Biopython code that builds the backbone (N, CA, C, O; Angstrom):
import numpy as np
from Bio.PDB.StructureBuilder import StructureBuilder

atoms = [
    (1, "MET", "N", (85.509, 122.781, 83.205)),
    (1, "MET", "CA", (85.569, 123.205, 84.760)),
    (1, "MET", "C", (86.875, 122.457, 85.265)),
    (1, "MET", "O", (87.225, 121.368, 84.811)),
    (2, "GLN", "N", (87.420, 123.010, 86.050)),
    (2, "GLN", "CA", (88.879, 122.849, 87.062)),
    (2, "GLN", "C", (88.000, 121.857, 87.679)),
    (2, "GLN", "O", (86.770, 121.834, 87.628)),
    (3, "CYS", "N", (88.867, 120.957, 88.332)),
    (3, "CYS", "CA", (88.994, 119.792, 89.393)),
    (3, "CYS", "C", (89.734, 119.621, 90.453)),
    (3, "CYS", "O", (90.878, 119.365, 90.080)),
    (4, "LEU", "N", (89.648, 119.636, 91.615)),
    (4, "LEU", "CA", (90.481, 119.074, 92.528)),
    (4, "LEU", "C", (90.254, 118.003, 93.365)),
    (4, "LEU", "O", (89.427, 117.973, 94.277)),
    (5, "VAL", "N", (91.071, 117.055, 93.006)),
    (5, "VAL", "CA", (91.328, 115.570, 93.673)),
    (5, "VAL", "C", (92.086, 115.734, 94.531)),
    (5, "VAL", "O", (93.185, 116.262, 94.362)),
    (6, "ILE", "N", (91.532, 115.197, 95.925)),
    (6, "ILE", "CA", (92.668, 114.955, 96.987)),
    (6, "ILE", "C", (92.414, 113.689, 97.963)),
    (6, "ILE", "O", (91.232, 113.396, 98.143)),
    (7, "TYR", "N", (93.151, 113.106, 98.447)),
    (7, "TYR", "CA", (92.744, 111.844, 99.091)),
    (7, "TYR", "C", (93.965, 111.487, 99.907)),
    (7, "TYR", "O", (95.083, 111.937, 99.655)),
    (8, "ASP", "N", (93.661, 110.558, 101.013)),
    (8, "ASP", "CA", (94.361, 110.190, 102.419)),
    (8, "ASP", "C", (94.473, 108.721, 101.941)),
    (8, "ASP", "O", (93.375, 108.195, 101.764)),
    (9, "ILE", "N", (95.226, 108.176, 101.766)),
    (9, "ILE", "CA", (95.135, 106.438, 101.670)),
    (9, "ILE", "C", (96.390, 105.822, 102.531)),
    (9, "ILE", "O", (97.533, 105.946, 102.090)),
    (10, "PRO", "N", (96.211, 105.353, 103.405)),
    (10, "PRO", "CA", (97.279, 104.468, 104.081)),
    (10, "PRO", "C", (98.155, 103.559, 103.233)),
    (10, "PRO", "O", (99.331, 103.428, 103.574)),
    (11, "ASN", "N", (97.653, 102.854, 102.054)),
    (11, "ASN", "CA", (98.481, 101.878, 101.426)),
    (11, "ASN", "C", (99.132, 102.223, 100.347)),
    (11, "ASN", "O", (98.560, 102.581, 99.317)),
    (12, "ASP", "N", (100.477, 102.141, 100.490)),
    (12, "ASP", "CA", (101.175, 102.925, 99.426)),
    (12, "ASP", "C", (101.239, 102.306, 97.932)),
    (12, "ASP", "O", (101.798, 102.889, 97.004)),
    (13, "ALA", "N", (100.704, 101.263, 97.836)),
    (13, "ALA", "CA", (100.756, 100.803, 96.452)),
    (13, "ALA", "C", (99.356, 101.363, 95.511)),
    (13, "ALA", "O", (99.310, 101.672, 94.321)),
    (14, "VAL", "N", (98.177, 101.352, 96.644)),
    (14, "VAL", "CA", (97.011, 102.100, 96.216)),
    (14, "VAL", "C", (97.231, 103.392, 95.817)),
    (14, "VAL", "O", (97.110, 103.752, 94.645)),
    (15, "ARG", "N", (97.644, 104.334, 97.001)),
    (15, "ARG", "CA", (98.091, 105.734, 96.854)),
    (15, "ARG", "C", (98.652, 106.143, 95.843)),
    (15, "ARG", "O", (98.405, 107.230, 95.322)),
    (16, "THR", "N", (99.693, 105.113, 95.331)),
    (16, "THR", "CA", (100.774, 105.319, 94.397)),
    (16, "THR", "C", (99.758, 105.240, 92.910)),
    (16, "THR", "O", (99.726, 106.177, 92.112)),
    (17, "LYS", "N", (98.980, 103.983, 92.728)),
    (17, "LYS", "CA", (98.146, 104.200, 91.411)),
    (17, "LYS", "C", (97.141, 105.047, 91.365)),
    (17, "LYS", "O", (96.612, 105.161, 90.259)),
    (18, "LEU", "N", (96.515, 105.973, 92.637)),
    (18, "LEU", "CA", (95.414, 106.851, 92.329)),
    (18, "LEU", "C", (95.915, 107.894, 91.633)),
    (18, "LEU", "O", (95.241, 108.498, 90.798)),
    (19, "GLY", "N", (97.502, 108.275, 92.006)),
    (19, "GLY", "CA", (98.359, 109.068, 91.828)),
    (19, "GLY", "C", (98.813, 109.096, 90.326)),
    (19, "GLY", "O", (99.175, 110.123, 89.750)),
    (20, "GLU", "N", (98.738, 107.588, 89.641)),
    (20, "GLU", "CA", (98.838, 107.433, 88.380)),
    (20, "GLU", "C", (97.595, 107.890, 87.544)),
    (20, "GLU", "O", (97.775, 108.757, 86.689)),
    (21, "ILE", "N", (96.506, 107.431, 87.709)),
    (21, "ILE", "CA", (95.210, 107.676, 87.689)),
    (21, "ILE", "C", (94.825, 108.760, 86.987)),
    (21, "ILE", "O", (94.388, 108.851, 85.840)),
    (22, "CYS", "N", (95.134, 109.930, 88.182)),
    (22, "CYS", "CA", (94.932, 111.504, 88.063)),
    (22, "CYS", "C", (95.769, 111.837, 87.127)),
    (22, "CYS", "O", (95.256, 112.546, 86.261)),
    (23, "LEU", "N", (97.196, 111.515, 86.936)),
    (23, "LEU", "CA", (98.151, 111.585, 85.896)),
    (23, "LEU", "C", (97.530, 111.455, 84.796)),
    (23, "LEU", "O", (97.535, 112.459, 84.083)),
    (24, "ASP", "N", (97.017, 110.594, 84.430)),
    (24, "ASP", "CA", (96.659, 109.844, 83.044)),
    (24, "ASP", "C", (95.041, 110.517, 82.662)),
    (24, "ASP", "O", (94.452, 110.455, 81.583)),
    (25, "TYR", "N", (94.774, 110.897, 83.422)),
    (25, "TYR", "CA", (93.582, 112.175, 83.289)),
    (25, "TYR", "C", (93.983, 113.525, 83.207)),
    (25, "TYR", "O", (93.226, 114.474, 83.411)),
    (26, "GLY", "N", (95.165, 113.610, 82.910)),
    (26, "GLY", "CA", (95.669, 115.092, 82.689)),
    (26, "GLY", "C", (95.703, 115.973, 84.094)),
    (26, "GLY", "O", (95.667, 117.203, 84.117)),
    (27, "LEU", "N", (95.762, 115.299, 85.014)),
    (27, "LEU", "CA", (95.706, 116.460, 86.230)),
    (27, "LEU", "C", (96.925, 116.700, 86.672)),
    (27, "LEU", "O", (97.648, 115.709, 86.782)),
    (28, "LEU", "N", (97.424, 117.868, 86.995)),
    (28, "LEU", "CA", (98.723, 118.310, 87.678)),
    (28, "LEU", "C", (98.885, 117.941, 89.109)),
    (28, "LEU", "O", (97.981, 118.374, 89.823)),
    (29, "ARG", "N", (99.700, 117.332, 89.639)),
    (29, "ARG", "CA", (99.997, 116.991, 90.905)),
    (29, "ARG", "C", (100.271, 118.268, 91.825)),
    (29, "ARG", "O", (101.431, 118.653, 91.980)),
    (30, "ILE", "N", (99.542, 118.715, 92.242)),
    (30, "ILE", "CA", (100.044, 120.132, 92.921)),
    (30, "ILE", "C", (100.628, 119.759, 94.714)),
    (30, "ILE", "O", (101.470, 120.426, 95.315)),
    (31, "GLN", "N", (100.013, 118.724, 95.173)),
    (31, "GLN", "CA", (100.753, 118.326, 96.226)),
    (31, "GLN", "C", (100.936, 116.740, 96.320)),
    (31, "GLN", "O", (100.601, 116.081, 95.336)),
    (32, "TYR", "N", (101.380, 116.173, 97.300)),
    (32, "TYR", "CA", (101.837, 114.689, 97.219)),
    (32, "TYR", "C", (100.173, 114.159, 96.820)),
    (32, "TYR", "O", (99.956, 113.710, 95.695)),
    (33, "SER", "N", (99.030, 114.267, 97.877)),
    (33, "SER", "CA", (97.918, 113.444, 97.140)),
    (33, "SER", "C", (96.924, 114.388, 96.870)),
    (33, "SER", "O", (95.782, 114.323, 97.325)),
    (34, "SER", "N", (97.413, 115.404, 96.018)),
    (34, "SER", "CA", (96.574, 116.421, 95.573)),
    (34, "SER", "C", (96.908, 116.585, 93.925)),
    (34, "SER", "O", (98.014, 116.625, 93.384)),
    (35, "PHE", "N", (95.660, 116.661, 93.360)),
    (35, "PHE", "CA", (95.428, 117.164, 92.353)),
    (35, "PHE", "C", (94.558, 118.274, 91.456)),
    (35, "PHE", "O", (93.398, 118.527, 91.781)),
    (36, "LEU", "N", (95.077, 118.810, 90.507)),
    (36, "LEU", "CA", (94.103, 120.023, 90.038)),
    (36, "LEU", "C", (94.126, 119.648, 88.535)),
    (36, "LEU", "O", (95.109, 119.058, 88.086)),
    (37, "GLY", "N", (93.131, 119.952, 87.783)),
    (37, "GLY", "CA", (92.862, 120.083, 86.192)),
    (37, "GLY", "C", (91.608, 120.296, 85.647)),
    (37, "GLY", "O", (90.666, 120.130, 86.423)),
    (38, "GLU", "N", (91.364, 120.612, 84.543)),
    (38, "GLU", "CA", (90.378, 120.641, 83.561)),
    (38, "GLU", "C", (89.740, 119.426, 83.287)),
    (38, "GLU", "O", (90.282, 118.571, 82.586)),
    (39, "LEU", "N", (88.444, 119.257, 83.867)),
    (39, "LEU", "CA", (87.769, 117.719, 83.696)),
    (39, "LEU", "C", (86.524, 118.369, 83.194)),
    (39, "LEU", "O", (86.212, 119.385, 83.815)),
    (40, "SER", "N", (85.592, 117.953, 82.024)),
    (40, "SER", "CA", (84.416, 117.978, 82.017)),
    (40, "SER", "C", (83.655, 117.147, 83.207)),
    (40, "SER", "O", (84.320, 116.345, 83.861)),
    (41, "TYR", "N", (82.354, 117.323, 83.471)),
    (41, "TYR", "CA", (81.543, 116.740, 84.326)),
    (41, "TYR", "C", (81.600, 115.757, 84.365)),
    (41, "TYR", "O", (81.804, 115.265, 85.474)),
    (42, "SER", "N", (81.426, 114.669, 82.945)),
    (42, "SER", "CA", (81.114, 113.220, 82.972)),
    (42, "SER", "C", (82.594, 112.851, 83.012)),
    (42, "SER", "O", (82.766, 111.748, 83.531)),
    (43, "ARG", "N", (83.907, 113.567, 82.541)),
    (43, "ARG", "CA", (84.979, 112.995, 82.978)),
    (43, "ARG", "C", (85.707, 112.683, 84.798)),
    (43, "ARG", "O", (86.545, 111.915, 85.272)),
    (44, "GLN", "N", (84.754, 113.832, 85.363)),
    (44, "GLN", "CA", (84.955, 114.112, 86.719)),
    (44, "GLN", "C", (84.024, 112.431, 87.197)),
    (44, "GLN", "O", (84.533, 111.507, 87.830)),
    (45, "ASN", "N", (83.054, 112.468, 86.827)),
    (45, "ASN", "CA", (82.160, 111.466, 87.262)),
    (45, "ASN", "C", (83.159, 109.825, 86.871)),
    (45, "ASN", "O", (83.213, 108.845, 87.612)),
    (46, "GLU", "N", (83.587, 109.923, 86.016)),
    (46, "GLU", "CA", (84.404, 108.702, 85.206)),
    (46, "GLU", "C", (85.656, 108.684, 86.209)),
    (46, "GLU", "O", (85.886, 107.618, 86.780)),
    (47, "LEU", "N", (86.396, 109.674, 86.438)),
    (47, "LEU", "CA", (87.260, 109.443, 87.199)),
    (47, "LEU", "C", (87.014, 109.172, 88.622)),
    (47, "LEU", "O", (87.777, 108.318, 89.073)),
    (48, "LEU", "N", (86.074, 109.706, 89.550)),
    (48, "LEU", "CA", (85.945, 109.126, 90.745)),
    (48, "LEU", "C", (85.303, 107.682, 90.774)),
    (48, "LEU", "O", (85.315, 106.931, 91.750)),
    (49, "ALA", "N", (84.784, 107.441, 89.630)),
    (49, "ALA", "CA", (84.579, 105.963, 89.691)),
    (49, "ALA", "C", (85.645, 104.937, 89.605)),
    (49, "ALA", "O", (85.670, 103.783, 90.033)),
    (50, "LYS", "N", (86.613, 105.706, 88.881)),
    (50, "LYS", "CA", (87.819, 104.480, 88.837)),
    (50, "LYS", "C", (88.610, 104.499, 89.941)),
    (50, "LYS", "O", (89.279, 103.512, 90.246)),
    (51, "LEU", "N", (88.617, 105.671, 90.683)),
    (51, "LEU", "CA", (89.309, 105.915, 91.950)),
    (51, "LEU", "C", (88.888, 104.955, 92.878)),
    (51, "LEU", "O", (89.519, 104.194, 93.612)),
    (52, "THR", "N", (87.662, 105.151, 92.690)),
    (52, "THR", "CA", (86.835, 104.240, 93.839)),
    (52, "THR", "C", (86.843, 102.726, 93.571)),
    (52, "THR", "O", (86.875, 101.887, 94.471)),
    (53, "ARG", "N", (86.814, 102.465, 92.345)),
    (53, "ARG", "CA", (87.064, 100.876, 91.899)),
    (53, "ARG", "C", (88.497, 100.573, 92.879)),
    (53, "ARG", "O", (88.586, 99.788, 93.823)),
    (54, "ARG", "N", (89.388, 101.328, 92.402)),
    (54, "ARG", "CA", (90.890, 100.811, 92.829)),
    (54, "ARG", "C", (91.300, 101.013, 94.178)),
    (54, "ARG", "O", (92.344, 100.641, 94.713)),
    (55, "LEU", "N", (90.257, 101.708, 94.703)),
    (55, "LEU", "CA", (90.423, 101.840, 96.332)),
    (55, "LEU", "C", (89.779, 100.390, 96.990)),
    (55, "LEU", "O", (90.243, 99.685, 97.886)),
    (56, "GLY", "N", (88.576, 100.236, 96.217)),
    (56, "GLY", "CA", (87.822, 98.980, 96.799)),
    (56, "GLY", "C", (87.560, 99.361, 98.258)),
    (56, "GLY", "O", (87.271, 100.455, 98.743)),
    (57, "LYS", "N", (87.750, 98.080, 98.866)),
    (57, "LYS", "CA", (86.994, 98.114, 100.408)),
    (57, "LYS", "C", (88.519, 98.615, 101.306)),
    (57, "LYS", "O", (88.590, 98.597, 102.535)),
    (58, "ARG", "N", (89.598, 99.024, 100.433)),
    (58, "ARG", "CA", (90.753, 99.290, 101.720)),
    (58, "ARG", "C", (90.403, 100.397, 102.283)),
    (58, "ARG", "O", (89.559, 101.090, 101.716)),
    (59, "GLU", "N", (90.930, 100.788, 103.440)),
    (59, "GLU", "CA", (90.865, 102.078, 104.272)),
    (59, "GLU", "C", (91.382, 103.549, 103.299)),
    (59, "GLU", "O", (92.490, 103.642, 102.771)),
    (60, "GLY", "N", (90.526, 104.382, 103.247)),
    (60, "GLY", "CA", (90.969, 105.645, 102.541)),
    (60, "GLY", "C", (89.694, 106.521, 102.166)),
    (60, "GLY", "O", (88.536, 106.180, 101.925)),
    (61, "ASN", "N", (90.422, 107.992, 102.206)),
    (61, "ASN", "CA", (89.634, 108.884, 101.697)),
    (61, "ASN", "C", (89.704, 109.736, 100.697)),
    (61, "ASN", "O", (90.591, 110.589, 100.715)),
    (62, "ILE", "N", (88.603, 109.656, 99.424)),
    (62, "ILE", "CA", (88.787, 110.342, 98.338)),
    (62, "ILE", "C", (88.014, 111.595, 98.190)),
    (62, "ILE", "O", (86.801, 111.456, 98.342)),
    (63, "GLN", "N", (88.305, 112.405, 98.011)),
    (63, "GLN", "CA", (87.460, 113.691, 98.072)),
    (63, "GLN", "C", (87.692, 114.439, 96.462)),
    (63, "GLN", "O", (88.784, 114.422, 95.894)),
    (64, "MET", "N", (86.566, 115.016, 95.936)),
    (64, "MET", "CA", (86.680, 115.646, 94.633)),
    (64, "MET", "C", (85.731, 116.998, 94.619)),
    (64, "MET", "O", (84.530, 116.971, 94.887)),
    (65, "TYR", "N", (86.376, 118.030, 94.307)),
    (65, "TYR", "CA", (85.725, 119.200, 94.354)),
    (65, "TYR", "C", (85.878, 120.063, 92.940)),
    (65, "TYR", "O", (86.842, 120.724, 92.555)),
    (66, "PRO", "N", (84.511, 119.813, 92.256)),
    (66, "PRO", "CA", (84.405, 121.120, 90.957)),
    (66, "PRO", "C", (84.702, 122.335, 91.352)),
    (66, "PRO", "O", (84.063, 122.786, 92.302)),
    (67, "LEU", "N", (85.531, 122.991, 90.847)),
    (67, "LEU", "CA", (85.606, 124.447, 90.866)),
    (67, "LEU", "C", (85.694, 125.301, 89.672)),
    (67, "LEU", "O", (86.455, 125.079, 88.731)),
    (68, "CYS", "N", (84.583, 126.647, 89.787)),
    (68, "CYS", "CA", (84.502, 127.242, 88.604)),
    (68, "CYS", "C", (85.916, 128.171, 88.574)),
    (68, "CYS", "O", (86.829, 128.303, 89.389)),
    (69, "ASP", "N", (85.675, 128.704, 87.347)),
    (69, "ASP", "CA", (86.892, 129.817, 86.981)),
    (69, "ASP", "C", (87.367, 130.758, 87.954)),
    (69, "ASP", "O", (88.530, 130.955, 88.304)),
    (70, "LYS", "N", (86.163, 131.390, 88.398)),
    (70, "LYS", "CA", (86.292, 132.388, 89.464)),
    (70, "LYS", "C", (86.746, 132.100, 90.892)),
    (70, "LYS", "O", (87.053, 132.982, 91.693)),
    (71, "ASP", "N", (86.763, 130.832, 91.136)),
    (71, "ASP", "CA", (87.226, 130.338, 92.304)),
    (71, "ASP", "C", (88.405, 130.280, 92.134)),
    (71, "ASP", "O", (89.179, 130.803, 92.936)),
    (72, "ILE", "N", (88.878, 129.535, 90.896)),
    (72, "ILE", "CA", (90.460, 129.512, 90.585)),
    (72, "ILE", "C", (91.297, 130.431, 90.616)),
    (72, "ILE", "O", (92.453, 130.402, 91.037)),
    (73, "LYS", "N", (90.391, 131.729, 89.913)),
    (73, "LYS", "CA", (91.199, 132.572, 89.991)),
    (73, "LYS", "C", (91.723, 133.571, 91.192)),
    (73, "LYS", "O", (92.756, 134.232, 91.307)),
    (74, "LEU", "N", (90.623, 133.406, 91.999)),
    (74, "LEU", "CA", (90.913, 133.812, 93.695)),
    (74, "LEU", "C", (92.116, 132.926, 94.552)),
    (74, "LEU", "O", (92.728, 133.298, 95.554)),
    (75, "ARG", "N", (92.234, 131.684, 93.844)),
    (75, "ARG", "CA", (93.317, 130.803, 94.445)),
    (75, "ARG", "C", (94.639, 131.592, 94.944)),
    (75, "ARG", "O", (95.168, 132.411, 94.192)),
    (76, "LYS", "N", (95.098, 131.358, 96.082)),
    (76, "LYS", "CA", (96.331, 131.786, 96.800)),
    (76, "LYS", "C", (97.231, 130.739, 96.947)),
    (76, "LYS", "O", (96.867, 129.629, 97.337)),
    (77, "VAL", "N", (98.622, 131.066, 96.603)),
    (77, "VAL", "CA", (99.993, 129.692, 96.260)),
    (77, "VAL", "C", (100.833, 130.347, 97.243)),
    (77, "VAL", "O", (100.996, 131.545, 97.010)),
    (78, "VAL", "N", (101.474, 129.850, 98.389)),
    (78, "VAL", "CA", (102.686, 130.043, 98.684)),
    (78, "VAL", "C", (103.626, 128.487, 98.634)),
    (78, "VAL", "O", (103.349, 127.405, 99.153)),
    (79, "LEU", "N", (104.780, 128.881, 97.820)),
    (79, "LEU", "CA", (105.473, 128.145, 97.737)),
    (79, "LEU", "C", (106.873, 128.342, 98.201)),
    (79, "LEU", "O", (107.384, 129.382, 97.787)),
    (80, "VAL", "N", (107.585, 127.623, 98.933)),
    (80, "VAL", "CA", (108.741, 128.219, 99.483)),
    (80, "VAL", "C", (109.483, 126.859, 99.285)),
    (80, "VAL", "O", (109.037, 125.798, 99.722)),
    (81, "VAL", "N", (110.686, 126.981, 98.570)),
    (81, "VAL", "CA", (111.597, 125.870, 98.070)),
    (81, "VAL", "C", (112.877, 126.087, 98.683)),
    (81, "VAL", "O", (113.364, 127.216, 98.611)),
    (82, "ALA", "N", (113.546, 125.083, 99.330)),
    (82, "ALA", "CA", (114.854, 125.217, 99.987)),
    (82, "ALA", "C", (116.171, 124.642, 98.892)),
    (82, "ALA", "O", (117.290, 125.140, 98.772)),
    (83, "GLU", "N", (115.809, 123.880, 98.437)),
    (83, "GLU", "CA", (116.889, 123.236, 97.480)),
    (83, "GLU", "C", (116.475, 122.605, 95.830)),
    (83, "GLU", "O", (115.312, 122.201, 95.869)),
    (84, "VAL", "N", (116.712, 122.533, 95.293)),
    (84, "VAL", "CA", (116.457, 122.283, 93.845)),
    (84, "VAL", "C", (117.298, 121.444, 93.624)),
    (84, "VAL", "O", (118.413, 121.966, 93.625)),
    (85, "VAL", "N", (117.337, 119.792, 93.322)),
    (85, "VAL", "CA", (118.278, 119.008, 92.548)),
    (85, "VAL", "C", (118.049, 118.752, 90.883)),
    (85, "VAL", "O", (117.182, 117.996, 90.444)),
    (86, "ILE", "N", (118.989, 119.523, 90.050)),
    (86, "ILE", "CA", (118.971, 119.104, 88.917)),
    (86, "ILE", "C", (119.924, 118.168, 88.412)),
    (86, "ILE", "O", (121.105, 118.258, 88.746)),
    (87, "GLU", "N", (119.453, 117.135, 87.511)),
    (87, "GLU", "CA", (120.044, 116.344, 87.323)),
    (87, "GLU", "C", (120.277, 116.083, 85.823)),
    (87, "GLU", "O", (119.253, 115.999, 85.146)),
    (88, "ALA", "N", (121.646, 115.919, 85.094)),
    (88, "ALA", "CA", (121.926, 116.094, 83.656)),
    (88, "ALA", "C", (123.138, 115.455, 83.411)),
    (88, "ALA", "O", (124.269, 115.781, 83.769)),
    (89, "ASP", "N", (122.640, 114.205, 82.552)),
    (89, "ASP", "CA", (123.946, 113.340, 81.828)),
    (89, "ASP", "C", (124.461, 112.589, 83.364)),
    (89, "ASP", "O", (125.680, 112.582, 83.537)),
    (90, "GLY", "N", (123.767, 112.091, 84.249)),
    (90, "GLY", "CA", (124.135, 111.412, 85.730)),
    (90, "GLY", "C", (124.960, 112.188, 86.538)),
    (90, "GLY", "O", (125.656, 111.573, 87.346)),
    (91, "LYS", "N", (125.059, 113.704, 86.492)),
    (91, "LYS", "CA", (125.620, 114.513, 86.862)),
    (91, "LYS", "C", (124.547, 115.343, 87.895)),
    (91, "LYS", "O", (123.561, 115.926, 87.443)),
    (92, "LYS", "N", (124.849, 115.316, 89.218)),
    (92, "LYS", "CA", (123.989, 116.131, 90.125)),
    (92, "LYS", "C", (124.575, 117.799, 90.516)),
    (92, "LYS", "O", (125.690, 118.195, 90.857)),
    (93, "ALA", "N", (123.350, 118.478, 90.303)),
    (93, "ALA", "CA", (123.601, 119.738, 90.684)),
    (93, "ALA", "C", (122.775, 120.225, 91.877)),
    (93, "ALA", "O", (121.598, 119.922, 92.073)),
    (94, "LYS", "N", (123.541, 121.030, 92.666)),
    (94, "LYS", "CA", (122.427, 121.672, 93.813)),
    (94, "LYS", "C", (122.190, 123.083, 93.631)),
    (94, "LYS", "O", (123.046, 123.921, 93.347)),
    (95, "VAL", "N", (120.937, 123.281, 93.820)),
    (95, "VAL", "CA", (121.005, 125.002, 93.640)),
    (95, "VAL", "C", (120.117, 125.301, 94.746)),
    (95, "VAL", "O", (119.010, 124.765, 94.805)),
    (96, "LYS", "N", (120.565, 126.207, 95.723)),
    (96, "LYS", "CA", (119.880, 126.828, 96.561)),
    (96, "LYS", "C", (118.769, 128.003, 96.388)),
    (96, "LYS", "O", (119.399, 129.036, 96.163)),
    (97, "VAL", "N", (117.703, 128.205, 96.399)),
    (97, "VAL", "CA", (116.736, 129.004, 96.573)),
    (97, "VAL", "C", (116.386, 129.917, 97.797)),
    (97, "VAL", "O", (116.115, 129.369, 98.866)),
    (98, "LYS", "N", (116.382, 130.858, 97.728)),
    (98, "LYS", "CA", (116.171, 131.935, 98.746)),
    (98, "LYS", "C", (114.782, 132.635, 97.906)),
    (98, "LYS", "O", (114.523, 132.900, 96.732)),
    (99, "GLY", "N", (114.054, 132.763, 99.266)),
    (99, "GLY", "CA", (112.703, 133.332, 99.166)),
    (99, "GLY", "C", (111.300, 132.585, 99.128)),
    (99, "GLY", "O", (111.186, 131.385, 99.379)),
    (100, "THR", "N", (110.444, 133.263, 98.853)),
    (100, "THR", "CA", (109.106, 132.586, 98.726)),
    (100, "THR", "C", (108.049, 133.037, 97.941)),
    (100, "THR", "O", (107.402, 134.043, 98.235)),
    (101, "LYS", "N", (107.818, 132.293, 96.874)),
    (101, "LYS", "CA", (106.958, 132.466, 95.731)),
    (101, "LYS", "C", (105.413, 132.806, 96.172)),
    (101, "LYS", "O", (104.853, 131.836, 96.683)),
    (102, "LYS", "N", (104.744, 133.807, 96.090)),
    (102, "LYS", "CA", (103.331, 133.846, 96.135)),
    (102, "LYS", "C", (102.506, 133.913, 94.902)),
    (102, "LYS", "O", (103.128, 134.393, 93.953)),
    (103, "ASP", "N", (101.574, 133.650, 94.708)),
    (103, "ASP", "CA", (100.653, 133.441, 93.464)),
    (103, "ASP", "C", (99.176, 133.958, 93.702)),
    (103, "ASP", "O", (98.462, 133.151, 94.297)),
    (104, "GLY", "N", (98.770, 134.789, 93.454)),
    (104, "GLY", "CA", (97.439, 135.136, 93.681)),
    (104, "GLY", "C", (97.236, 136.479, 94.042)),
    (104, "GLY", "O", (96.098, 136.893, 94.266)),
]
sb = StructureBuilder()
sb.init_structure("model")
sb.init_model(0)
sb.init_chain("A")
sb.init_seg("    ")
for serial, (resi, resn, name, xyz) in enumerate(atoms, 1):
    if name == "N":
        sb.init_residue(resn, " ", resi, " ")
    sb.init_atom(name, np.array(xyz, "f"), 0.0, 1.0, " ", f" {name:<3s}", serial, name[0])
structure = sb.get_structure()
């Protein structure tokens, strides 16, 4: 089952650690504090418990949404990229991309 995890955490260090935990669980970062990926129900519970422990008593909001495949297929994505920076061998090249990507 697909799982969407979003959070709003004011503390930079905690926010960074939560992102690392989500990535460790194989989730894909779809926005700065939003992650999506395939997790079983038990792994979802395990992840939420780990995120909750890491947050502790600090201010924050963590939300997890299990999503069925039907709902994922209905997802709409709009992605506008203004500039892409590619770095190879220590040299940077900027590529301007025009247009909008729509998925769904």
